[in-house]
Structure formats: structure tokens, C-alpha cells
C-alpha distance (Angstrom), angle and dihedral (degrees) to the residues before:
residue distance angle dihedral
X1 . . .
X2 3.76 . .
X3 3.83 97.4 .
X4 3.81 125.7 -143.0
X5 3.76 117.5 -38.5
X6 3.81 115.0 -119.8
X7 3.76 117.6 -104.7
X8 3.79 91.2 -140.2
X9 3.83 123.9 65.1
X10 3.82 110.4 -176.9
X11 3.77 120.9 -148.8
X12 3.74 105.6 -143.9
X13 3.85 120.7 -143.2
X14 3.80 115.0 -120.7
X15 3.82 92.6 -116.5
X16 3.81 90.6 55.3
X17 3.81 91.6 48.5
X18 3.84 90.5 50.4
X19 3.81 89.5 50.6
X20 3.79 90.3 49.7
X21 3.79 92.7 49.4
X22 3.79 91.4 51.8
X23 3.82 93.3 49.4
X24 3.83 93.2 44.7
X25 3.84 90.0 55.5
X26 3.81 94.8 44.4
X27 3.79 113.9 93.9
X28 3.81 99.6 -166.5
X29 3.82 100.2 58.0
X30 3.81 121.3 96.7
X31 3.75 114.2 -71.7
X32 3.82 91.8 -126.1
X33 3.78 91.0 56.5
X34 3.83 91.0 51.2
X35 3.81 88.5 50.8
X36 3.72 92.9 54.0
X37 3.80 93.8 43.9
X38 3.82 89.4 51.3
X39 3.81 88.3 50.5
X40 3.80 90.2 53.7
X41 3.79 92.9 52.0
X42 3.79 91.9 45.3
X43 3.80 92.8 52.1
X44 3.78 91.9 45.7
X45 3.81 90.2 56.8
X46 3.82 95.6 37.7
X47 3.80 108.3 26.9
X48 3.88 92.8 167.5
X49 3.82 92.8 57.3
X50 3.83 113.0 126.9
X51 3.75 121.6 -118.7
X52 3.82 90.8 -114.7
X53 3.79 93.2 54.3
X54 3.80 92.8 44.1
X55 3.84 90.9 50.1
X56 3.78 91.6 51.6
X57 3.81 92.5 47.4
X58 3.82 97.1 52.2
X59 3.87 96.5 30.5
X60 3.83 93.5 -118.3
X61 3.80 128.5 139.1
X62 3.75 113.4 -97.6
X63 3.78 91.6 -120.1
X64 3.77 90.8 53.3
X65 3.80 91.4 53.4
X66 3.80 90.3 50.3
X67 3.79 92.2 48.8
X68 3.79 94.3 49.3
X69 3.80 94.4 45.8
X70 3.79 89.6 49.5
X71 3.84 91.7 51.7
X72 3.79 92.9 48.3
X73 3.78 92.5 45.6
X74 3.81 87.6 55.4
X75 3.82 90.4 54.0
X76 3.78 98.3 -102.7
X77 3.82 96.6 132.9
X78 3.76 102.2 -175.5
X79 3.83 137.9 118.5
X80 3.78 95.3 -153.5
X81 3.79 124.8 99.7
X82 3.80 117.3 -104.6
X83 3.81 114.0 -99.8
X84 3.77 112.0 -84.0
X85 3.78 96.3 21.0
X86 3.78 124.1 121.0
X87 3.76 133.5 43.8
X88 3.75 115.5 -44.3
X89 3.84 117.9 -117.4
X90 3.80 116.4 -94.1
X91 3.80 94.0 -161.9
X92 3.75 124.4 88.8
X93 3.84 126.5 -142.3
X94 3.79 87.3 -98.5
X95 3.79 89.7 55.4
X96 3.77 89.6 51.5
X97 3.82 91.1 50.9
X98 3.79 90.9 51.3
X99 3.82 92.4 51.6
X100 3.82 89.6 48.9
X101 3.81 91.1 49.0
X102 3.79 90.4 52.1
X103 3.80 91.6 51.5
X104 3.82 93.3 45.5
X105 3.85 94.8 48.7
X106 3.77 112.9 111.1
X107 3.77 109.7 -101.6
X108 3.81 90.5 -132.1
X109 3.80 88.7 63.7
X110 3.79 92.5 57.7
X111 3.87 89.1 68.0
X112 3.77 88.9 -132.8
X113 3.86 124.5 128.7
X114 3.82 92.0 -113.5
X115 3.74 136.0 120.8
X116 3.83 93.4 -169.3
X117 3.77 134.7 17.9
X118 3.79 122.0 -127.3
X119 3.76 121.9 -142.1
X120 3.81 88.0 -103.3
X121 3.83 90.6 54.0
X122 3.80 92.1 51.0
X123 3.86 91.9 46.4
X124 3.79 91.9 50.9
X125 3.80 93.1 50.6
X126 3.79 91.1 43.4
X127 3.81 90.5 57.5
X128 3.76 88.8 56.6
X129 3.77 93.2 47.1
X130 3.84 93.8 46.6
X131 3.79 96.0 40.1
X132 3.83 91.0 -136.4
X133 3.79 138.6 74.4
X134 3.83 120.9 -77.5
X135 3.78 126.1 174.2
X136 3.85 127.4 -129.1
X137 3.81 89.5 -116.6
X138 3.79 91.7 54.5
X139 3.81 91.3 48.2
X140 3.84 88.6 50.5
X141 3.80 92.2 51.0
X142 3.84 91.0 49.8
X143 3.79 93.3 48.9
X144 3.78 94.9 43.3
X145 3.82 90.0 64.7
X146 3.82 93.5 47.7
X147 3.82 118.2 107.8
X148 3.83 94.0 -143.1
X149 3.82 116.7 57.9
X150 3.86 106.2 -179.0
X151 3.79 92.3 176.0
X152 3.83 89.9 69.6
X153 3.73 122.0 79.1
X154 3.77 138.9 173.3
X155 3.78 129.8 -160.8
X156 3.82 117.8 -123.2
X157 3.77 136.7 174.1
X158 3.78 114.8 -114.7
X159 3.87 116.3 -142.3
X160 3.76 100.3 -124.4
X161 3.80 102.3 160.5
X162 3.83 109.2 112.1
X163 3.81 89.0 -143.6
X164 3.78 95.0 43.4
X165 3.85 96.9 132.5
X166 3.81 93.5 46.7
X167 3.86 92.4 51.5
X168 3.76 98.2 37.7
X169 3.79 96.5 47.2
X170 3.81 97.6 68.7
X171 3.81 90.3 49.8
X172 3.76 92.1 52.3
X173 3.80 88.5 47.8
X174 3.82 90.1 54.8
X175 3.77 90.3 51.3
X176 3.77 88.1 52.7
X177 3.84 91.4 50.2
X178 3.81 96.4 -104.2
X179 3.81 136.4 115.0
X180 3.81 125.0 -173.0
X181 3.83 90.2 -18.0
X182 3.83 95.4 -50.5
X183 3.82 127.0 101.7
X184 3.81 116.7 -110.6
X185 3.76 117.9 -105.9
X186 3.84 125.6 -122.2
X187 3.81 90.3 -101.2
X188 3.81 94.6 50.1
X189 3.81 112.9 101.2
X190 3.80 129.3 -163.9
X191 3.82 115.6 -153.2
X192 3.75 124.2 -172.7
X193 3.81 109.3 -158.0
X194 3.81 138.4 -179.4
X195 3.84 144.1 132.3
X196 3.78 127.0 -99.9
X197 3.74 100.9 -151.2
X198 3.77 136.5 -152.6
X199 3.82 101.9 12.4
X200 3.79 100.0 179.0
X201 3.74 129.3 -150.2
X202 3.80 102.5 -135.2
X203 3.72 109.7 -164.0
X204 3.84 105.9 -158.9
X205 3.79 116.6 -132.0
X206 3.79 90.6 -138.9
X207 3.80 129.1 35.2
X208 3.77 115.0 -97.3
X209 3.81 116.1 -106.7
X210 3.79 118.7 -130.8
X211 3.80 120.6 -123.8
X212 3.78 121.0 -90.2
X213 3.80 132.3 -169.6
X214 3.82 108.4 -58.6
X215 3.84 92.0 -0.2
X216 3.80 127.6 88.8
X217 3.81 123.3 -139.6
X218 3.75 115.6 -75.7
X219 3.79 120.7 -132.6
X220 3.81 118.4 -168.8
X221 3.80 109.5 -114.3
X222 3.83 93.8 -148.7
X223 3.82 118.2 75.0
X224 3.78 144.6 165.5
X225 3.79 119.4 -121.9
X226 3.77 113.1 -114.0
X227 3.81 97.9 -176.7
X228 3.79 130.1 -89.8
X229 3.83 138.2 -98.8
X230 3.78 131.7 -153.5
X231 3.78 115.8 -135.4
X232 3.82 115.4 -150.7
X233 3.82 117.8 -168.3
X234 3.80 141.0 174.2
X235 3.82 114.1 -154.2
X236 3.84 116.1 -156.5
X237 3.77 102.6 -136.0
X238 3.83 96.4 -162.9
X239 3.84 99.0 40.9
X240 3.81 100.8 33.9
X241 3.81 94.7 -130.7
X242 3.80 129.9 125.8
X243 3.82 137.7 -146.1
X244 3.78 116.8 -164.8
X245 3.80 144.4 162.6
X246 3.77 138.5 -171.6
X247 3.80 121.9 -122.7
X248 3.81 132.8 -178.9
X249 3.84 90.1 -128.9
X250 3.76 140.3 11.7
X251 3.77 123.3 -121.2
X252 3.82 144.0 106.3
X253 3.79 94.6 -58.4
X254 3.82 97.4 49.6
X255 3.81 90.8 47.0
X256 3.78 89.0 49.2
X257 3.77 89.2 55.2
X258 3.76 90.6 54.1
X259 3.81 89.3 51.3
X260 3.81 91.3 50.6
X261 3.82 90.7 47.9
X262 3.84 90.8 53.8
X263 3.84 93.1 45.4
X264 3.80 90.3 53.2
X265 3.83 92.5 60.1
X266 3.80 132.8 72.9
X267 2.95 136.4 -80.7
X268 3.82 88.4 25.2
X269 3.78 94.7 53.6
X270 3.81 90.5 62.9
X271 3.80 97.2 30.6
X272 3.84 123.7 121.6
X273 3.83 102.9 -142.2
X274 3.82 126.9 14.5
X275 3.77 113.8 -161.4
X276 3.77 112.1 -162.0
X277 3.79 115.3 -164.4
X278 3.83 111.5 -159.9
X279 3.78 139.6 158.3
X280 3.79 127.7 -120.6
X281 3.79 97.0 -86.9
X282 3.84 117.6 141.1
X283 3.80 92.4 -107.0
X284 3.90 92.4 67.9
X285 3.77 107.7 9.7
X286 3.78 128.2 149.0
X287 3.78 135.5 -28.4
X288 3.78 93.0 -35.2
X289 3.80 91.1 62.9
X290 3.82 90.8 49.0
X291 3.79 91.1 51.6
X292 3.83 92.7 44.7
X293 3.78 93.8 52.1
X294 3.81 93.7 44.3
X295 3.75 86.5 56.9
X296 3.79 90.1 52.9
X297 3.79 91.9 50.1
X298 3.83 125.2 -6.4
X299 3.83 90.5 -146.7
X300 3.80 92.2 67.6
X301 3.81 116.3 104.2
X302 3.79 110.3 -173.7
X303 3.85 114.7 -151.5
X304 3.83 118.0 -170.7
X305 3.80 124.2 -151.4
X306 3.80 116.4 -130.3
X307 3.76 117.3 -88.2
X308 3.85 111.8 -80.2
X309 3.83 92.4 12.7
X310 3.80 107.7 103.9
X311 3.81 86.2 137.9
X312 3.80 86.3 80.3
X313 3.78 89.5 63.3
X314 3.82 109.0 90.0
X315 3.79 93.8 -154.5
X316 3.81 86.7 73.1
X317 3.80 88.9 67.3
X318 3.83 88.9 55.7
X319 3.81 89.9 48.2
X320 3.85 89.3 52.9
X321 3.77 89.1 52.2
X322 3.81 95.1 52.8
X323 3.80 90.3 44.6
X324 3.81 90.2 57.8
X325 3.81 100.3 34.9
X326 3.80 104.6 30.0
X327 3.78 111.5 21.7
X328 3.86 101.6 37.7
X329 2.92 120.9 116.4
X330 3.78 93.3 26.4
X331 3.79 103.2 -138.0
X332 3.83 106.8 143.4
X333 3.80 125.9 149.8
X334 3.79 93.6 -146.6
X335 3.83 144.5 -21.7
X336 3.78 92.8 -83.2
X337 3.83 89.3 61.9
X338 3.76 89.1 54.7
X339 3.79 92.9 48.9
X340 3.79 92.8 49.5
X341 3.83 93.2 46.9
X342 3.80 91.5 51.6
X343 3.80 91.9 46.5
X344 3.80 93.6 48.5
X345 3.80 91.6 48.6
X346 3.79 90.6 49.0
X347 3.79 89.0 53.3
X348 3.75 91.2 47.7
X349 3.84 92.5 49.0
X350 3.80 91.9 49.4
X351 3.84 92.1 53.3
X352 3.85 89.1 75.2
X353 3.84 105.5 19.1
X354 3.77 113.1 -160.8
X355 3.81 123.0 179.7
X356 3.83 118.2 -135.3
X357 3.82 115.6 -102.1
X358 3.79 96.6 -119.8
X359 3.80 110.7 -168.1
X360 3.82 102.7 168.9
X361 3.84 105.7 103.1
X362 3.78 136.8 162.8
X363 3.84 92.2 -81.1
X364 3.80 91.3 56.4
X365 3.75 90.5 44.1
X366 3.82 90.8 55.5
X367 3.80 90.5 49.0
X368 3.80 92.0 48.7
X369 3.80 94.0 50.7
X370 3.82 91.8 46.3
X371 3.79 89.2 52.3
X372 3.75 92.4 49.9
X373 3.82 91.8 47.5
X374 3.83 90.5 51.2
X375 3.78 88.8 51.6
X376 3.80 90.8 51.4
X377 3.77 91.6 51.9
X378 3.83 92.1 48.0
X379 3.82 91.1 49.9
X380 3.79 92.1 47.2
X381 3.82 90.8 50.9
X382 3.76 91.6 48.3
X383 3.79 91.2 51.4
X384 3.82 91.4 49.5
X385 3.82 91.1 50.6
X386 3.80 90.6 50.7
X387 3.79 92.4 49.7
X388 3.80 91.0 49.0
X389 3.80 91.7 49.8
X390 3.83 90.7 48.9
X391 3.80 91.0 50.7
């Protein structure tokens, strides 16, 4: 039995439909929002569908379908509940504070063999602290509004070189078009170079499956190793172009071949000064590398990044781009396929060269180092206070 047809047939705006499509595909939004978004898409495709059929399809109560269709027919195109609707919270501000305290407590203090707490772990301990039941979803809603989220973390690289400012400053000057207080000339070139190592050819044990409606492409997790290549590249900071090559190994000789490859091309062949920004890898480390490259070409000025600061080297940005756009997912038949893909993308990138918009300058460097120093002082003071209390 189809049930009575609704007397209102909303015509959804395109912006509202796009919002519904996005929410329906998203797996981390609230389940109720996904139900409503699915209902919108269903009614857009089948506007004559009865309320009973629509409710069965999206697993909503019949009255809910009627209420939402009425709102949309009246022009209220929203997926959010009306103000004041829904069950009122049973947890006081003190209860919220206790839940947040449980989540913020150091895991080591729980005497459990954990490095991180899951939502279920926090909910279980919150029930003990509150002395009454509380669901995982309620705990999630409380923690989502909290300013401090200790369960989240992000890796970062700590500047540990004692001469960080002295070494980073000249590199930042080169990115700004300066060297030793003077602007660079039109025939001065700044090259950021490094190696992207161990690019594997992962031969999948089962052919990849193409995407279908509502299903992404499937890539077999198991693979056979087909060897690895090293990709050496020199990024022209001022022009936004790149010159690269693949090698079976890294080392002084492969890096030297990259240098010779760059020197053979214009505008570097006729340039006046060639600034090479490199990290402290064994292929180009220290004063010996500076001397060696000066013997190759007296125009080369080798500039090293501080220790543990490869993020100052702009070629790393290019490497991150090819990792996302060229090498992922890794599904190559052999090493030659990798070499060709990298060469083709290099050619494509050089068709419309675009320099990176580098914004980190000496002023921001000074601010960063001052912030780190203040944090060191605060940590040292906290440790001293703890030792005094323990004594």
C-alpha cells in the first residue's frame, strides 16, 4: 500500500541539494543529519513518493518525514532542528567539567596500559566519575565544544641547531631575493635541491578495481616489491620550474650528475651566481661539499639548511606534491613506469611554472624562536617547582 500522497511537493534550490549531497556522503556527521540529507535527495528524485514510503526508505518516523516535508514546502530549506526542539540535557555544567577533566587527565595517571584513550574509554571512566549513566554520543558532544582536546596531536619538527637563526637567515633572504644585504641580479639563480628516496614499485597481487557509483576505486593491499628508485630534483625558487632525474642510489656521484644536468641547461649555463640550498645529507654535507661543487663550477654557492630543518628547503614542497598527485596510490608495474610518470609530471609542471608563495621571513623566524625560548623557560620553571615540592 502506497499510502496517501503528500499535498506539498518542495522544489529544492540547487545550493540546498549540493549541501545535502555533501552531508549524505560524509561519514563523520551526525546520523540524523545524514538521514535528513538522504531524504532530500530521495524526494528530489521521486517528488511523488508517499510519506510512508519515504519514511521506510530513510528509516525515519512517519511524523518526522511529514514535518520535514512541510518545512521544506514552506521554503525553510534547512537540515537543522528548530530551536527548542529535542530532549533537554540532563547534565549540569559541573557534569560537563567532570567529563572534560576525565578526558584531559594524563593516560599514565589512569594506571592503564594505554597511550591514548578512545571515546569508549572516556565514557566508561566518566560514568564512574559522575556516578550515573552517560552515553558515548553525549561524551562526544561535551568534548567537541571543549577548547582543549588532548586526544589530538600533530607532529612537528623542533629547531635544535644551536646556530639556527644564523643558518636559516641567509636562506630566507634568498627566498626574498636578497643576499648579504644586496638584491639578487637577473642572472642570479636560487635552486633548492634534495633527494626523495626509496620510491618503490609496488606490484599489486590483484588488479585494481575502478570506481563505481557510491564506491571508490579498490586497490589491493598486498603487493610484490619491484625495486626502488631515488628521485633527485632541483627546484628553481624564483622561476617555479624543476629539473630532476631518477637514480638507483643516492650519493655524491648521483648528486653530481644532477648538478651537471642543471649546469647544461639555460638559464643556468649563462648565469652569474648559482645558489644551491641543500640539507645536511651525506651527498652534499659540510665544507667538503662546498669545495667539491666550487671545483665543478666556481659560480656555485652552496647554502646548507640548519640541522633538522629540511622544512626550510622549498623542494620538499614539490616532493609533497608529487607524493600526493603522482605516487599515490602506488600501483606501478615496474621502475620504468615510475621514472616515466615522474618525468611526465615534471614536464607538465614546467609548462606553467609557478613559484611557491613563501611567507616565512626573518621577522617570523625571530617570533618563532622567541616563542620556543619562552616555552623552554616555562618548562624549566615547572620542573624546578616540581623538584622543590618533591624535596
